[in-house]
N, C-alpha and C positions, 0 to 999 in steps of 0.2 A: 504493500500500500504506500510505501514511502514515495513513489514516483507521483502520487496524487496529493502530496502535502505541499502547500505553498504558503508559508507563514506571512507573506506580504498581503494576502487577501484580508481586506477589512482593517488595515492598520490606520488608514487616514479617515479624516472627517468624523462622522458619527460612530464608525465601527470601533475605533480606538483599541484595536487588538495589538498583540505583541509580534514583532518580527524576530526577536531574539529567541534563543533556544531555552526550552524547559522540558522537564519530564512530567508524567502524569502526577498532578497534585504535589509537585515539588515545592519545597520551601524557597529555593533560589530560582529566580527567573531573570538571568542576565540579558542585557540588550543595550542598544544604542539610545542615548538621550540627545535630543536636538536642542537648539537654542531656546532660552527662556523668552516668553512664557511657553511651556510645553503644553500639549494636550494631556489629558489624564494618564495616557500610556507612556508619556515622556518623549514621543517620537512623532515627527511629521515629515513626510517625504519632501525632499527639496530644500529642507532647512539644514543649517550647519550642524554637524555632530560635535558635541562638546565633551562627551565622555561615554563610558560604558559602565552602567551601574548594575546592581545585583538583585534588587527587589522591585517588583512592578506589580500593579494590578492590570488585568486585561479586560478590555471591553466596557469599562465603566465611564460614567460621566462625572460631573462635579469637580470639586477642588482637587488639586494635585496631592498625591500621597506616595510615599516611598521614593524610589530612585536612589537608594542608599548604597554607600561604599562604592564610590566612583573611581574608575581607572581611566587615565588619559596618557597615551603614549605621545612622545614628541621628540624632536631632534634639535631644536634650537632654543627659542625663548618660550618658557611655559606660558607667559601671559598672552603671547600671540596664539599659541595653541588653544588656550581656553576660550578664545573667540569663536572657535569652531573650524572644522574641516569640511570640505566639499566631499560628499559621498559619491564614489564611483564604483562601478562593477559590483553592486550589491547582489549577494546571493544568499539564499536561505533554504533550509530543508529540515527534515526531522532532526532535532538536536544540534543544529548547526547554523551559524551566521558568519558571513564574510563580507568585508568591504575594503576598498582602497581609500585611504585618507589622503586627500590632495589639498594643497600642493606638496605635502611632506613625503609622498610616495611610501607611506607606511601601510602594510597589509595587516589588517586586524581580523582575527578569527576567534569565534566564541563557541564553546560547547558547555555542557553542564552535567552534573549529577544531581541528586535530590537536594544536597546542601552545599554544593561547591560550584562556583563559577570558574571555568577553565579557559584561560586566554592564551593565544599564541600571536605574537607580534613580530612581523618581519620588517626590518629596517633597511633603507637603501645602503648600498656599499659606501663606506667612507664617512658615514654620518654617526654622530654620537647617539647611542640608544638611551633614551631616558623615559621614565615613567613617573607620573604623579598619582598617588593614592589619596583620595579626598574622602575622609570619614564623615564629613558633614554634608555631602551632596544630597539634594532632594529634588523632587519634581515639583515645580511651581507653575500653576496655571495663573491666569489673570483673575481668577476668582478670589474672594477674600478667604482667609483662614487656610490658605495653602500651607504646605509643610515647611518647616525650617529647623535648623540645628540649634539646640539650646545648650548643649555641653558635650563633653566626651574627653577621650584621651587617645593618644597614639604613641607607639614606641617601637623602635628598632631593637629587636632582641638578639639579632645576629646579622651578618652581612647578607643573609638570604631571607630573613623573616621579619614581618611587621605584624604587631598585634594591636588591638584597641577596642574601644567601645564608642558608639555614637548614640547620643541622647537626642531625641527628635520629638517634634510636636506638630500637629496640624494635618489637614487633609479631610476628605469627605467623611462624614459620619460622626466624628467627635473630635474633641481637642485634648484628649488625654495623652500625656507623653508616653513614649515607648523607647526601648533601648535595643540596639543590635550590636552583638559582639562579632569580631572578625579575626581571622588568622590568615595572613597572606604569605605564600611561599614562592620564591623565585627559583628557577632551575640553575641559576648561577649567581656568583657573588656580585653585589653592588660595589663599584669602585669608589663611589661617593654617595653619601646618604645624609639626609637632614630631615628634621621635623619641625613644625611650627603651627600656631593656631591663630585665629582671628584676634585674640586678646594679647598675643605675644608673638611678635615676628622674629624673636631671637631664634637662631637656628641651632638646634640641639638634636640629640637622638631620641627625644621624646617631647611631647607637647600636651597641654591640658587646656580645655576650653571649647567654645563653639568652633565649628568648621576646622577641626584639626586636619592637617595634611602632612604627607611625607613625600620626599623626592628621592629618586634613585637614578644613578647614572651607571651604565654598563659599558662605557667606552665604545669601541667599534663593533660590539657584538651584532651579528647579523640577525639573530633570532633570539627572542626572550619569551620563555613560557612562564606562566603565573597561575597558581591555584589560590582562590580566595574562598575559604570556608566561612559560612555564616551560621550564627546561632542566636537564639533569643535568650539563652540561659547563661553562657559563660564563654570566655576565651578558650578554656580547656576543651569545651564541647566543640567550638569552632575548629580547633586544631585536630581533635579526634575525627571530625567529619572529613577533613582533608586526608588524614592518614588512612582512614578506613575506606573511603570512596575513591580516592585517587592513588595514594601510595606512590609506587614507581611506574605507574601506567603512563604511556605517552598521550599526547593530545589526540592522536588518531585512534588510539584504543578507546579512550573515553567517548569519542564521537561514535565509534562503531557500536559500543554498548548502548548508547542513547538510541541509535537507530533500531537496534534489536528490541529494546524495551517498548518503543512505540509500535513496532511491527506486531508484537504480542498483543498490546492493548487494542490496536485497530482491527486485529483479526477477529475480535469478538463479533463484529458485524461485517460480513463479506457481501459485496454487491457485484453483480455482473449485468452487462447491458448498459444502456444509458450512454450519454456523450462523455467525452473527456472532461468537459467543464463540469458536468453534473458530478462525476466521480471526484474531481478535484475539490469542488465545494464540499461534497459529503465528507471526505476524509480530513480535509483541513478543518472543517467545523467540528469534526469529531475530536480533534486535538484541542479545540477551544472549550468543548464541553468538559474536558478533563484537566483544564488549567487551574481552576480554583474550586474549592479552598485549598490551602496548603496543609499538608499532612504533618502534624506535630508528633505523631507516634504515641506510644503508651509511656507516659511519664518520661519522655525524652526531651522534647523541645518546648513544652509548656512551662513558661516562667512563673505561672501564678499558683499552681497546685499540682499535687500528685494524687491520683485517684484510681489508678489501674484501668482507666478508660482511655481508649484511643481518642486523641483530641485533634482539632483542626483550627486553623486561623483563616480569617478572611472569607467567612460566609458573606459575600459582598454582591448581592444580598439574597436571602431566602425569598423575599418579596418578588424577585425576578425568577429564580430557578423553580419556584413552586409551580409556575405556569405549565411546565412540560419537562424540564430537564431532570428533575428528580424522578418523574415517572419513567422516563427513558432509562435512566440509570437503574431503577428498580427492575426493569425488564432484563437488561443484559448483565447487570452486576449487582444483584440484590444485597450481597454481603456489604458492599460499599454503602448503599443507602441505609442499611441497618446501622453501620458505624456512624454515619452522619447524624442519624436521629438519636443514637445513644450519646453522642457528643453534645447535642443540644440539651438533652436531659441532664447531662453532667454539668453543663454551664448553669442550668436552672438550679441544680442542687447547691452550687457554690455562690450564686448571685441572688437567688430567690425568684427569678423570672426567666421564662423562655425568651431568648433573643430573636429578633427579626433580622438583625444583622450583627455579626460578631467580627470586629476588626481590631487587630493589634491588642488583644486582651480585654476589650471592653464592648459592651452593647453599644450599637450605633443607631443612628437616626431611623425611626420607624416611619415608613412611607405610607402605611395604611394601618393594618392591625397586626396580629401575630400570625404570620404565615405558617409557622411551625405547627399551629393547630391543624391546618389543612393536611400537612404531611403525615402527622400521626394518624389521623382518620384514614387517609388513603392507604397507609401501610397496613393498618388493621384489616381493612376491606380486602386487601390483596394477600393477606395471610402471611406477612413477614413475621418471622419468629425471632426471639432473642431481644425483644423490646419490652420494657416494663410499662405496659399500657395503663395500668392503674396509676402509676406515678405521672405519666403523661397527662391523664385526665385531670389529676389534681392541679397541675400547673396550667392546663388549658382553662379549667373552671376559674382559677384565680384571676385570669385576665378579665373575666366577666364579673366576678364577685368582689374583688378587692380593688379599691381605688389606687392606682399607681402613684407613687410620690413624684414620678417624672415620666409622664406618658410620651414625652419626646423620644425616650430611649427604650421603654418597655411598658407592657400593659396597655391600658386604654384610657381615653377620656370618658369616664363613666357617668358623670353627674346627670346629664340630660338623658343619655341613653338608657339609664336605669329607671329614671323617674318619668320621663316623657315618652320613652319608646323610640327616640330618634336622636341623632347627633345634631344639635342645633348650631346656628351660626355663632353661638358663644364660643365655640371652638374656632380659633382664628384662621386655620388653614385646613383645606381639604375636608370640610365637614361632611359633605354628601358622600364622597368616595370612602371616607372612613366608615360611615354608616353602612354602606354596601358591604364592605369587608367584614365589619363586626358581625353582621347578620349571617353571612355565609360561614364564618368561623363558629358561630353559635350552632349552625346546622351540623358542622363537623364535630363539635363537642357532643351534641345530642346523638349523633350516629356512633361515635366511639362509646358513649355510655350504653347505647343499645347493644353494641358488640359485646360489652362487658356485662350485659344483662342487668343494668341499672335502669330499669324502665321508667321510673318516675323522673329521673334526671333527663333521660332521653326525651320524654314527652315535654318536659319544661323547656329544654333548649331547642327542640324542633319548633315549639311555639314561638320562642324568642326569634327564631330565624325568619318568621313571617312578618316581623316588624319591618322588614325590608320595604314593604309597600307603604309604610307611613310617610315616606318621602316621594311617593309616586304622584305625578300630576296627570290626571286623565286628559286634561285639555291639551297638554303638550306631548303626551305619550313618551315622557322622559321622567327621570328623577330630577328633583329640584331642591334648593335650599329652603329651609323653614326656620323662622325665628323662634326664640324661646317661648314667646307667647302663643305659638301655634299659627301665626300668620306666614304666608308665603313671601319670600323676597320678591319684590317688584320694583322696577321691571327686571325680567330675567330672560336672557337669550340662551337657549340650550346649545347653540352652535358657537358661542363665544369661547375663546381660549386665551388665557392670560399670556402676555408676551414672555413672562418668566414662568413657565409652566409648573414649576415646583412651588410657586408662591400664590397660586390661585386659591381664593378663600373657600371654594366649594369642591373643586375636583383636582386631584393630583395628576399632573402630566397628561391632561386630556380635558375634554369638555363633556357636557351632559350627554350629548348624542353618543360619544365614544364610550362613556362609562355605563350607559343604560342597558347594555347587553350583559352586564356582570350580575346575573341573578342565577348563579349555578345551582342554587338549591331549589329553583322553581322556574325553569324555562317554560313549563306549561302555563304558569300564571302570566308570564311575560307575553306569550303568544296570545293568550286570552285577552289581555288588556290592550293588545293592538287590534283586536277585532277578529281574531281567528287566523288560521294558517295562511290564507291568501293575502290578507292585509299585512301579516308579519313578513311574508316573502317580499311583498312590494316595498315594505319599509327597509328590509335588508338590501334590496336592489338599489333603492334610492341612496342609502348610506354609502355603498360602494361607488355608485355612478357619479355622485356628487363629490367624491374624493375625500370623504371623512375618514376612511381607513388609513391608518399609518402603521408601520411595522413596530408597534409599541406593545409592551407586555400586556396591557389591559385589553388589547384588541386582537391578540393572536388567535383566539378561539372563534372569533366572529364568523369567518367563512364556513365553519363547520356547523353553524346553527341552522342552516337550511335542512340538515338531516332531521332535526327535531320537528320540522314542518313537512316532512315527507318528500323532500326534494334533494336527494343526494347528488343528482346530476348537476344542480347549481353549485353545490359545494365543490364538485370536481372542477367546474369551470373557474370558480373564483380561486381555488388553491393553485391551479395551473398558472393562472395569470399572475398571482402574487409571487410565486416562485420565480417567474421570469422578471418581474419588475423590481423585486427587492433584494435579489441575491445575484452577484456577478463575481467571477473569478478575477477581480481587479483590486487594486489597493484601496479604492473607495467602494468596494463591492457590497457593503452592508449599509442599509439606509437608516439604521438606528444603532445605539450602543448594543454590543453583543450581550452584555449583562449576565454573567455567570451561567452561560449555557442556554439561555432561553431562546435567543435567536438561532443558535446552532441546532438546538433540539427541534425547533419549529421546522427548519429546513430538513433535518434528518427524518423526523417522523412523517412529515408531509410527503417527502419523496419516497418513503417506504410504504405509504398508504395506510398508516396505523397511527392515529393521533389520540393522545390521552386527554381525559377530562380531569382537571386537577381536583384532588380530594375525593375522587370516586374510583371505582374499579372498571371504568368503561374506556374503550377505545372506539373512535369513530373512523370509518373506512373511506378511503378515496383512492383513485387509480395510482399505483406506484409509478415512479419514473424509471425503475430498473426492472429488467426481465426476471431477475432472481435475487433474492435477499436471504441470507442465512444468518440468523441471530443466535449466538450462544446464550443460553438462558442460565447465567451463573456459571459455576464451576463443576456442575454435576454431569456434564456430557450431553444434555438434551439441547435440542435446537428447534427454533421456529423457522420454517421455510416459507417464504412468501413468493409465489410464482405469478408472473404476469407476462406470458410469452408475447403478447401483442404490444407491450409497453413501447411507447414512442410518441413523437410530437403529435401525431394525428389521432391516436387512440386515447381519447380523453375521458371515456365514460366506462363505468362498470356495468355490464349487462348480464353478468352471471358470476357466481362464486360458489366454491365448496370449501369446507373445513374438514380435513381428514377424509376426503372423498364424499362427504355428505352435503347435499345442497344447503346453501346459506342464502336466505332471501332477505337479509337485513344488513344495514350499513353500520353495524356496531357489533362489538364483541365484549364479553366480560373477561377479566384477567384470568380467572380460573380455567377458561376454555383454551388458553394458549400457553399458560405458564409451565406446563410439563412437556411442551413440545408439540409438534404437529406440522401440517402442511395447509397453508391458506392459499387457495388458487383462485385467481381472478381471470375472467374472460372480459376483454376490453374491446370497445368498438369506437368508431368515429361519430356515432350518433347515439343519443341516450335512448334507453328503453324504460321499462317500468320497474326495474330492479330496485329494491330497497325502499319503495314508496309506502308500502302498507304498514310495516312494523317499525314505529319510531323507537328511539332509545327509551329504556325504562326510566320513569321519572323518580327522582329522589323521594324517599318516604318522609312525609310531613304529618306528624301526629295530629296537628290541629285540623286536618282535613277529614279524618275518619273517626275521631274519638269525641263523643259527646261530653266526656268529662274533662277534656283538655282545657286548660286555662285560656282565657280570651286574650288576644293581643291588644295592646294599648291603642 
């Protein structure tokens, strides 16, 4: 699969992905950083390269974060080099990055292990080979609260080794400080070496303070190799990472091992047929799906506590990955999804609350509610074992029942939601979209309670979930903001979108039209309120034809809603068009932030013809882009085979299907039907038929609908 991995896809503009090398869920993600201000990934094509740093987030928006422990090769004046090099002959592949730095004629190559960035610099003949190590380097966007160095230290401990710590602060999500320890080892002795800091320009072999830096000169050395171990725990751990993961291996050996690791991971899903671009997008986006969070191991790299639980850093953010990425991981790597959920529970045990985002050892900004609630519900419905669901339910209920001391970072804004039955405009930002998310999370709480046979709790929370309609305006056919006194906000335009989409008082990163399809607990109620299936189909058509769809997290499921109205052919048409419009094998090939796998999973699932409904055990079906797909279902040896012999540009409709040889007349499946393996066979055609129109997906269970004893909604 390595021939189909192009790390430059989606690096620019909204995509903000990484072109530098990394391993699946690795702690270290080295790569080039371009001139300040950087995008959140630190890199923009065509801008001068100012260094190579070791920590990055991939595919995010917001303020800059990380870009720590920078390396800059140079041959003359360091101050000139810090202004940046012109990038020529850039190349990248699985676990590898290469660039010529002009006009210095320095060849830079990067590869990586899980905790070590490995560098190889080739200098021009007759030039003095020099390297700057910047312990205070950070990615700084033009947004407020970008990262910065607050302290640290650096020290030469031999002619080939530098150690230190960087203390840093800032970036999207929170302003809590964090520390990174490092150990750098050169493959040859430095002939000259110095260290200094922002506070003290005196040149010594050590320095203390913000923005500590070290300089090394290697004379006329033609090639210099460097391994930089990173740790969140200690210098000793950073050094051990280099010794254990690199040791005496050459750059080429490390690169070859990285390629092998990726080949193993990508082989979990094998596709055949399709175009070269489709395969390149599929496997490149597969590597994005496995980029974050970073794996801290079991009591290994977690600086905050030891608990015997495998931990991760940079769930950045669950609000994004919950849409589809976690479901896809559950299908092909359920043990990993179990580890994610146990890590979230472990965080709750140590902080008191389930995080919605967990960045650099702290809960970070909540964009809606607690998306972890959705994941635990989905995991139970899909039968994932090894999770303490009773404990999960306790923390999920806490989100609804206990007022958070700081709902910006955990829990909910409960005052009005609990007493009025809706989130009023007294909540200054995203009041309506928070309401929508709270109510679906209440459905998930109720469903998990039902799974655990706690029927009174299930009934109570399923009733809470019907509060969703308390902010529905029949006259607008959308959700709308309501004041504390029960009056609607007037005037109100459901198509208006705030210029700073994250600062809208009513809807986060979207408008009312875009958010009003987020009623996952009651799509039937949504269709009914639009006047039935035909009116709902017309509304969906208008939504797409007027250009309101964007490749945003909150809208990714909308083309699949035609299936709930008995029109899987329209889903097929929309999905085909959106795959063509929003995904290209180019540097600007993503039309929105990749966001912790949600864009990648949308492409992968849609091109496989199997799209998940978040929080539930359903998959919605659409024509695959590939003729054959083989998905390894975990590590037990079973596989799901998806066959579509007619797959191609013209065959856009499913006209027949079988599952394990038996006729399948519906455009949906439950997880238990495929989790143990099987063959899903599609017959495709260039014109739609009536396949899948009669049997719509099963509707989520709502106690308030069938129980005369159910408590009434507010």
